[in-house]
N, C-alpha and C positions, 0 to 999 in steps of 0.2 A: 465455370467454376470460377468464385472469388478468389481474386491476389489478394493475400491480405500483410501489409510490414508493421509490425510488432518493435514500437523501440525501447527499450528498458527490458528486451526479452531474458536476460537471463538472472531476471530480478526475482523476487520469492512469490511475485503472479505471475511475472510473465515465462517461468517455467513451468506452472502448471497451462497459462492460459497456450499457448503453441502449441502445444498437443493435445488439449481440449479444443482447438480449432482443427486442427486436422484431422483429429477425429470425428466431426462433423461435417466433412469433405471438403475445406476450404484448402487451397493455397496455400503455407501459410509460410514467411520467411524472417528471422529476427534481425536487430541491429543493437547493438551491445559496444560499450567502451570494457567492457569487461572484468570490472573490478571486483564481482561477484563470482566468475566463471570459476574458480575451484571451491567452491564453498556450499559444498553436496553434503548432504545426508545422505541419498542412498541415487542411483543414475536416474537421469531425466530423460525422456523420449528423446530422440534425434530430433532437430529442426536444424536447417541452411540456418547457418548464424554470418549477418557482416559484422567484422569485429571493427566499429570505430567510433569514436567520438560524435554524440549529437551535434556538438559544436561546429565537424566537418561534412555534415550533411551537406549532401548537393543531388541537385538537378537528376542526375541521372539515377539515383538513386528509387526515383519516384520509378523508372520506368518498367511498365505492364503494372504498377499497382492500383488497384480499385478505392481500399481500403488502407488509410494510417490509423493506428492505435498506439497513442502515445502514452506510455507508461515512465519513457526514459525521466529521470529527474531526481533530487534525495527523498532519501523518505523519512529521514528522520532531521531534529535540529541540530548540526556542527556544536562541538563542545570544543574544551579546551584550546588549542591552538587554530584551531579553522574559524577562520569570522563565518558569521554566515549572511552580511553582504557578499562578499566574496566569493560565497559558495551559491547562495544561490539566483543573484544578477543574472548570471550566466543560462541558468536553466531556466528562466525565463526570456531571453532574449533567442535561444534557438528555440523554444516551443514556437514564439512568434516567425521565426524564419522560416520552421518546416511549413508552420498554417499555410505562409506565403505561398512557400511552391506546391504545398496542393492546391489550394484554390485556383493557383497559376495551371497547374494541372489535368484539373478536375477531379481530384481524389478527395473520396469522404474522408473527413476528419473526427476521432474520436480520443477525446482528451480523460484521461483518470485523474477528475479531480479528487475530494475530500469532505467526507460529509463536520468536518475538525472549522473548516473555516466557518460554521456559525457558530463555535468558541464557547462561549458562557451561559448557560441557561437561561429557560424564562419559564412562565407557567405552562404555555401552552407549544404544543413540539413544533418545530420548525419546517416550514415548508421552504420550498424553491424561491416563493419570495418574499421572506422573510428576512430582515436587516441580517449583517452580519458583523460580528466580533472575533476577528482571527485574533488567539493567545496566542500565537509560535511566529519564527518566520516560516518555518514550514508551512503552517496556513494561510500565512498571509502569499506566499510566493505562488499558492493555488488559486486566491482569489485574485491577485494581478493576471495570471497568466488568461482566466475568462475573461479578465474584463479585458485583454489584449483580443482576445479572440469574438468578444462581444464587438471591438471597434471595425473587424476586418469582416463582417458578415454583411453578407446583403443578395439579393434573387441569384447568384452564383456561388454562393458559399454559404452551405449552413450546418455549422458545426454541432458536437453533440459532447456536452462534458458530463457524466458521469460522476456524482458529485458519491466515493465508495464511504461507506462507516468504516469503523474497523474492522480488519480482516483478520480470518481468523480459518483454520485448517492445513492438512500437512501438505506439503511442497517439497521438492527434491533441494531447494535451494533457501533451506527452513528457516521462520525468524523469529529467535527464542523471546525476541524481545518488544512482541504484542503480548497484551494482554490474556485471552485469551490461551494463546502458545504460552506462554511462557508460566504460567499457575501449573497447566497441568506438566508441565517441563520438569516443574521445581518438585512438581508433587511426587513425579517417578522419581526423578534422579536425585532429591535430598531428602525427600519426607519432613520437606519447613517451606510454605512459601510467605514468602515477604513483599508488602504490599510497600511501594513509595509516597502513597500517601494513605489517608483513613478510611477509604473505598466507599467514600459517600458520594461521587460523583456518578452523571448517569452517563451511558457514551451508548450509543446505536453499534451495534454489530453485526458482518454480514461475510460468512462463509466464501471462499477465494470459489468454489465451483461457482456459487451463485452470483459471483463477478462474470464469471465466465459466461455465463449462463444471460446476466447483463448486457457481457459486450458482443454476443453472438445477438443479441436481439437489434440492437445501434446498428448492427452491421445490416440488419435485413432492413430496418426500417426505412423506410424511403421517408428521408425529411427533407423540406423545400422551402422551408418557414420564410428564410432571407435572415434569421438570425440564430443565436447560439440557442442550444437547446438542451437545456437544465433539467437533471434526472437525480432526483436522492436514492441510494442505491443500498436496498437494504428491506426489513420490515418489523412493523411495531413490536412483535413478540422481542425480538430482538434489544429492544429499550433496557436495558438493563445496569442498577447498580454497581461498583466495580467488586463491591466487597462481595456480592452475592456470587458472580461468578468464580469469585477466588473460595469462598464457602462448597461451590459444586464440584470445583476441581480437588478440594479438599478431603470430598467425603467420599473419593475414590481410593483413598489411601488409607487403612487402619495407619490409625498413630500420627496422621499429617500434621506439623505444627501451621499454626496462622499466626504471623509475626508482623508488625511495622516499621520498618525503616527508621521512623523519626527517632523512637524508641529505643529501636537495636543496630542502629549503624558501623556496628563491626558485623553485619553481616551479607555487608557490599562491599568487602575488601579486594574485589575483584572488576569492581569500580563498573560492572554489568546493569546495576537496577535502578541508580541513580535518581534522587530524587526530584521530582517535578511538580511538589507543592511546596504552598507556605503554610510555615506550623501544623504541618499533616495536611493541609485543604486544596486541591487541585480545582483551580478554577477553571479547568477543561471539562463544565458539566453541561450538557444540553441532551433533547430528548429530540427525534427527528420523526417527520412525518413522512411517509413513503407512496401516498395515496395515488402520484401524479405517474409515478413509474407504474404502476398496475393499470391504469385509464390508457397509459401511452403504448405500451407494449400489452399487449392484449393476450400472448402468452406467456407473458413472463410471469412466474409465483416463485417466492424465495420457497425450496426445499432444507434447508437445514435449519434449526433452531441452536442457540448457542447449546442447549442442554445437548443433543441427539451431538452436534460437532465435539464438544468436552467428552463423552462419552468414545465416539469413535476413535480421538486425536489419543485417547489413553489407549487403545489397543493396539495401534497401529504404534505408536511410541513404543510401546513394550513390545512387540513384535522386531522392531527395530535394536530393539537391548540397549534404548538408551539409556545412559549413566551420566555421573556428576562431571566427568572431565570430557563427552561431547556437547552436555548440555550448557556447560561453561565453556566451550569453545568460541574464541570471538570470530570464527567467521558466521557466528550465527547471529549475530548483533550487528546492525548495521553501522552503527555511527563509531562504536570501538573498530571494526576491521577496516571503514576510511582512516581511523586515524592511526591504525598500525602501519598501513601501506605507505602513508606522510612519512611517519616520525621515521620509518625504516628506511628513504629516500625512493619508494617505487612511483610515488606522486607528488607533483611538485604543489608547490598552496593553493595554483586554483586549479588541480586535481587532472594535470595532464600526466601520462605516464612517463615516466626518465628510465628506467628500465625496466623490465618484464619480471615475471615472479618465474 
C-alpha cells in the first residue's frame, strides 16, 4: 500500500481527496496549517493530519512517504490589506523546498497547478505546449512553481504538474467563491444570481471527483521522463461561457433572477462577489484541450459534465437546507476568511498563527 502525504489537506479539494484516496486503498496523511479547519458545511471523513505550516516542512515529514500531493497554497488573489507578493512569494519558496526534499528522499511529487495560467484566450484551445498569459498573482504563482520544478527535474526526479480547470462540486469545506458552486448556491439561497462580469468569458471546469481521479492516475503512473510532466485536467465538454453556466443554475429555481454586478453594485453589500472585470469584461477567458491527459492516463475519463454537476449540487445543497445566512458565511469564501483571521489578530501579515481560534 502506498503512503500518500497531502499538503493543504483541509482545503476544498483536499477535504475530498484524502477520503477518496483512503477509499481506494491508499494510506493517506494530511498536512495543513489549519486556516480552514472549522470551515465545514458538513462533517468530512476523518484523516490523520499533521497541523503544521508548509513553511516549516522538514525532512522527517517524509518518513515512509511514497508520494506527496502538493495542494498547499493560496487559492485566490489577496485583496484589501493583504499584499500579493508577501502572500505568494512564500508559497513558491516552500513548494520548491518541499520538492527538493522529495527529490532527496526519492518521493514522487505531484503538484496542483491551474489552467488559469493560460489566462487570456486565443482562437484555438490551449495545450500544455501553448504560451501562457497569467492574468493574476495566483496564476503567475502557479506558473513560477512549475518553472521551479522544471529546473530541478532530472533522471532521478520526474515531478507531475496537474493543471486543474476551475473546480466545482460538493466538499465538506465548501467554496462558494467558485463559479458553478456560487451560482447554484445563490440560486437556492437568494433566488438571484449575480455575475461579477458580463459572463462572456470562456472557462474550462472540472468536478472535484474528477480531480481526485486524475490525482490517483498520477500516483499510479510510472513517470520517469526526467522532466516535469504537464497535464491539463478536465474535458472539452466543460469549456463553457460563464453566462451559460449561470443560466443553467438559474433554470433550476423558478423565479430566479439573473443580475450583473456592474449595473447593480449594491447586490454585493457583503463584499463576497467582488468584481474582477474592467467595464464588465473579464480578461481571464480561455478554452483548453485535454487530449494529452487522455493519451497519458489510459484509464482517465471525466465522469462529470457541468450540467450533471449543477443538478447534483442543487439536490445536495437543498438536502443540506442551504439558506442565505449559510451561503454568505465568510468561512465558505477563501479570501474573506483569511482577511477575517488577519483583521482579528489570529494571523500575522505573513499569515503565521498569532493565536488559536
